[in-house]
C-alpha positions as CSV (number, residue, x, y, z in Angstrom):
1,M,265.3,23.5,10.8
2,P,263.1,26.6,11.1
3,I,264.7,29.8,9.8
4,N,264.2,33.1,11.7
5,V,264.3,36.0,9.2
6,T,264.4,39.4,10.7
7,E,265.1,42.9,9.3
8,T,267.8,45.1,10.7
9,T,270.0,48.1,9.8
10,I,273.7,48.6,9.9
11,R,275.8,51.7,10.5
12,N,278.7,50.9,8.1
13,V,278.3,47.9,5.8
14,L,282.0,48.2,4.6
15,T,284.3,46.1,6.9
16,R,288.0,46.7,6.7
17,T,289.5,43.3,6.2
18,T,291.8,41.5,8.6
19,G,293.4,38.0,8.8
20,Y,292.6,35.7,5.9
21,L,291.2,38.2,3.6
22,R,293.7,40.9,4.2
23,T,295.8,40.1,1.1
24,V,292.7,39.7,-1.0
25,T,290.6,43.0,-0.7
26,S,290.6,46.0,1.5
27,H,287.1,45.6,2.6
28,S,284.4,43.0,2.8
29,L,280.6,43.6,2.5
30,Q,277.9,41.4,4.0
31,P,274.3,42.2,2.6
32,Y,273.0,39.8,5.2
33,R,274.1,38.5,8.6
34,G,273.7,34.7,8.8
35,C,273.2,32.5,5.8
36,T,270.2,30.2,5.0
37,F,272.7,27.9,3.1
38,G,274.0,27.0,6.4
39,N,271.9,23.8,6.2
40,A,273.1,22.9,2.7
41,L,276.4,21.1,1.8
42,C,278.4,24.3,1.8
43,G,277.3,25.2,5.2
44,V,278.6,21.9,6.8
45,G,282.2,23.0,6.8
46,C,281.6,26.7,6.7
47,Y,284.1,28.5,9.0
48,V,281.5,31.1,10.0
49,R,279.6,28.4,12.1
50,H,282.4,28.9,14.7
51,N,282.2,32.7,14.7
52,G,280.7,33.6,18.0
53,H,280.3,37.3,17.0
54,V,278.0,36.3,14.1
55,L,276.2,33.4,15.8
56,R,275.5,35.1,19.2
57,G,274.4,31.7,20.6
58,R,272.3,30.7,17.5
59,E,272.8,27.7,15.3
60,W,274.4,28.3,11.9
61,G,271.7,28.2,9.3
62,S,268.9,29.0,11.7
63,F,268.8,32.7,11.1
64,L,269.1,35.5,8.5
65,E,269.3,39.2,9.4
66,V,268.3,41.3,6.4
67,R,270.3,44.5,6.3
68,T,267.6,46.7,4.8
69,N,269.8,49.8,4.5
70,A,272.8,48.1,3.1
71,A,272.8,50.1,-0.1
72,D,272.3,53.5,1.7
73,S,275.0,52.5,4.2
74,Y,277.5,51.9,1.2
75,R,276.6,55.4,-0.2
76,D,277.1,57.1,3.2
77,N,280.5,55.4,3.8
78,V,282.1,54.7,0.4
79,A,284.0,58.0,0.1
80,R,285.6,57.6,3.7
81,E,286.5,54.0,3.1
82,R,288.0,54.7,-0.2
83,R,290.2,57.4,1.3
84,W,291.2,54.9,4.0
85,A,292.4,52.4,1.4
86,E,294.2,55.0,-0.6
87,R,296.1,56.2,2.5
88,R,297.4,52.7,2.8
89,G,298.5,52.7,-0.8
90,E,296.1,50.0,-2.1
91,P,293.0,49.8,-4.2
92,F,289.6,50.2,-2.8
93,S,288.4,46.7,-3.2
94,I,285.5,44.6,-1.9
95,F,284.8,41.0,-1.2
96,L,281.1,40.3,-1.4
97,S,280.9,38.4,0.7
98,S,282.9,36.4,3.2
99,S,280.3,35.3,5.8
100,T,277.0,35.0,3.9
101,D,276.0,34.1,0.5
102,P,274.9,37.2,-1.6
103,F,272.3,35.1,-3.4
104,V,270.5,33.3,-0.7
105,P,266.8,32.4,-1.6
106,Q,265.5,35.5,0.4
107,E,267.5,37.7,-2.0
108,S,264.6,37.3,-4.5
109,R,262.3,38.9,-2.0
110,Y,264.4,41.6,-0.4
111,G,266.9,42.4,-3.1
112,I,269.6,43.6,-0.8
113,T,272.5,42.4,-2.9
114,R,270.8,43.9,-6.0
115,S,270.5,47.2,-4.3
116,V,274.1,47.2,-3.2
117,L,275.3,46.5,-6.7
118,E,273.2,49.4,-8.0
119,A,274.8,51.6,-5.4
120,M,278.2,50.4,-6.5
121,C,277.3,51.3,-10.2
122,D,277.0,54.9,-9.0
123,S,280.1,54.9,-6.7
124,P,282.2,52.0,-8.0
125,P,285.0,50.3,-6.1
126,D,288.3,49.7,-7.9
127,R,287.7,46.0,-7.7
128,L,284.8,43.8,-6.7
129,I,285.1,40.1,-6.0
130,L,281.7,38.5,-5.8
131,Q,281.6,35.1,-4.2
132,T,278.6,32.7,-4.2
133,H,277.6,29.1,-4.1
134,S,274.3,29.8,-6.1
135,H,273.3,29.7,-9.7
136,R,271.1,32.7,-8.9
137,V,274.1,35.0,-9.5
138,Q,273.2,34.9,-13.2
139,D,270.1,37.1,-12.4
140,A,272.6,39.9,-11.7
141,I,274.4,39.8,-15.0
142,P,273.1,43.0,-16.3
143,L,274.1,44.9,-13.2
144,L,277.5,43.2,-13.1
145,Q,278.0,44.1,-16.8
146,R,277.2,47.8,-16.0
147,L,279.6,47.8,-13.0
148,S,282.4,46.1,-15.0
149,S,282.6,49.2,-17.3
150,T,284.1,51.2,-14.4
151,S,285.4,48.6,-11.9
152,E,287.3,45.4,-12.1
153,V,284.7,42.8,-11.5
154,R,285.5,39.0,-10.8
155,V,282.6,36.6,-10.2
156,H,283.6,33.5,-8.2
157,V,281.2,30.6,-8.2
158,S,282.0,27.7,-5.9
159,I,281.8,24.2,-7.4
160,E,283.4,21.9,-4.9
161,S,283.3,18.7,-6.8
162,D,281.6,16.9,-9.8
163,R,279.5,15.2,-7.2
164,D,276.1,16.5,-6.1
165,S,276.3,14.8,-2.7
166,L,278.4,13.2,0.0
167,P,276.8,10.3,2.0
168,G,275.3,11.6,5.2
169,L,275.5,15.4,4.2
170,P,272.7,17.6,2.9
171,P,272.6,18.5,-0.9
172,P,274.3,21.6,-2.2
173,A,272.4,24.9,-2.4
174,S,272.6,24.6,-6.2
175,S,273.2,21.6,-8.4
176,V,276.6,21.1,-10.0
177,D,274.9,21.5,-13.5
178,R,273.1,24.7,-12.6
179,R,276.2,26.3,-11.3
180,F,278.1,25.3,-14.5
181,E,275.3,26.8,-16.6
182,A,275.5,30.1,-14.6
183,C,279.2,30.2,-15.2
184,A,278.8,29.8,-18.9
185,A,276.2,32.5,-19.0
186,M,278.4,34.9,-17.2
187,R,281.5,34.2,-19.2
188,Q,279.5,34.5,-22.5
189,S,278.3,37.9,-21.2
190,G,281.8,39.1,-20.9
191,L,282.3,38.9,-17.1
192,W,285.6,37.5,-15.7
193,T,284.4,34.2,-14.2
194,V,286.2,32.0,-11.7
195,V,285.3,28.6,-10.5
196,T,286.3,28.1,-6.9
197,V,286.7,24.5,-6.0
198,S,286.2,25.4,-2.3
199,P,286.3,23.5,-0.2
200,L,287.9,20.8,-2.4
201,L,285.7,17.6,-2.1
202,P,286.3,14.1,-3.7
203,I,286.2,14.4,-7.4
204,D,285.0,11.3,-9.4
205,D,286.7,12.2,-12.7
206,P,289.2,15.0,-12.3
207,D,290.1,15.3,-16.0
208,A,286.4,15.6,-17.1
209,F,285.8,18.0,-14.2
210,F,288.6,20.5,-15.0
211,A,288.1,20.2,-18.7
212,R,284.4,21.3,-18.1
213,I,285.6,24.2,-15.9
214,A,288.0,25.3,-18.7
215,E,285.0,25.6,-21.0
216,V,283.0,28.0,-18.8
217,A,285.6,29.9,-16.6
218,D,288.5,32.1,-17.1
219,A,290.3,30.7,-14.0
220,V,290.0,28.2,-11.2
221,V,290.9,28.3,-7.6
222,I,291.5,25.1,-5.7
223,D,291.0,25.7,-1.9
224,H,291.6,22.7,0.4
225,Y,290.3,23.1,4.0
226,V,293.8,22.3,5.3
227,Q,295.6,25.7,5.0
228,G,292.3,27.2,3.6
229,D,289.9,27.6,6.5
230,G,291.8,30.3,8.3
231,S,293.7,27.8,10.6
232,S,297.1,26.4,9.7
233,D,296.1,22.7,9.8
234,G,292.3,22.7,9.0
235,A,291.4,22.6,12.7
236,R,288.3,24.7,12.2
237,T,286.9,22.3,9.7
238,E,287.9,19.2,11.7
239,R,285.4,20.3,14.2
240,T,282.6,19.8,11.7
241,G,281.2,16.7,10.0
242,L,282.7,17.4,6.7
243,P,286.1,15.7,7.1
244,A,284.5,12.4,8.2
245,A,282.1,12.5,5.2
246,I,285.1,13.2,2.9
247,R,287.1,10.3,4.3
248,A,284.2,7.9,3.8
249,V,284.4,8.5,0.1
250,D,288.2,8.9,-0.4
251,P,290.5,9.3,2.7
252,R,293.2,10.7,0.5
253,A,290.9,13.7,-0.2
254,C,291.7,15.1,3.3
255,T,295.3,15.6,2.5
256,L,297.3,18.4,0.8
257,A,298.8,15.8,-1.4
258,Y,295.3,15.3,-2.9
259,R,295.0,19.0,-3.4
260,D,298.4,19.1,-5.2
261,R,297.3,16.3,-7.4
262,M,294.1,18.2,-8.4
263,V,296.2,21.3,-9.1
264,E,298.4,19.4,-11.5
265,V,295.3,18.1,-13.3
266,A,293.8,21.6,-13.4
267,R,297.0,23.1,-14.8
268,R,296.8,20.9,-17.8
269,Y,293.5,22.4,-18.8
270,L,293.8,26.0,-17.5
271,P,297.6,26.8,-17.8
272,G,298.4,30.1,-16.1
273,R,295.0,30.3,-14.6
274,V,295.1,28.0,-11.5
275,G,295.2,29.6,-8.1
276,V,295.7,27.7,-4.8
277,N,294.0,28.7,-1.5
278,I,294.1,32.4,-0.5
279,D,296.4,33.2,-3.5
280,G,293.8,32.1,-5.9
281,F,291.1,34.2,-4.2
282,A,293.4,37.2,-4.6
283,G,293.9,36.5,-8.4
284,R,297.4,35.2,-8.0
285,Y,297.7,32.3,-10.2
286,L,300.5,29.6,-10.8
287,D,302.8,30.3,-13.7
288,A,300.9,33.4,-14.6
């Protein structure tokens, strides 16, 4: 699929969270609109492919709008948005990001995420949660280390399974091994590192998978599309090709019983460091 990349500007890059993210952070920040991982495995079940406000009639994965002034917009708005959060009696916290990956391949050319992180180093939030499907996050380790001296930084890397593919679906944006390697590098650098098994896909060897996670991450989040895609019953994801592909491998993996079984395995290897669905993204772990 051809990808249309354009440049644009935004008035306020800091969005006050609502709905699903409201209990996680006060704000979200999207360095890009659209995501070129929309054609990768993570894009198949991505909830944003149903967001008409973002799509504007376009196919998910077919466009990327580069917000060239994102860092300047952060600097212009950070004081006001911090005051807004403080008036609500909550930390000024940012989820980067909820509807695009901050490390799409085009980041190497445009550096929008890097420029935003540099701006945050000058005016840090109380907390930053950085969410990605890409091993390229390790390129930002020096900046994230700098930011972590003044802000609580959590780096979330999605590793949905120990499998690199599901029959009939595209490959992941980054291989399983490369994402594990990135997690190891970040944890060794002192960054709080979380593997998000999101969305949970069929896992061939759960014990080996979660043992491996325990070696490279400080915590794990297990996020099933049922109760985890912003709808109560996984209806958003059921409109995509992801559930059929999951059922073809293991029909049980489309159930909450499967999620709960994976949670129990994970708790053996990461006691007190296992989060489930939105609670996990917010840093609320079982038995912690």
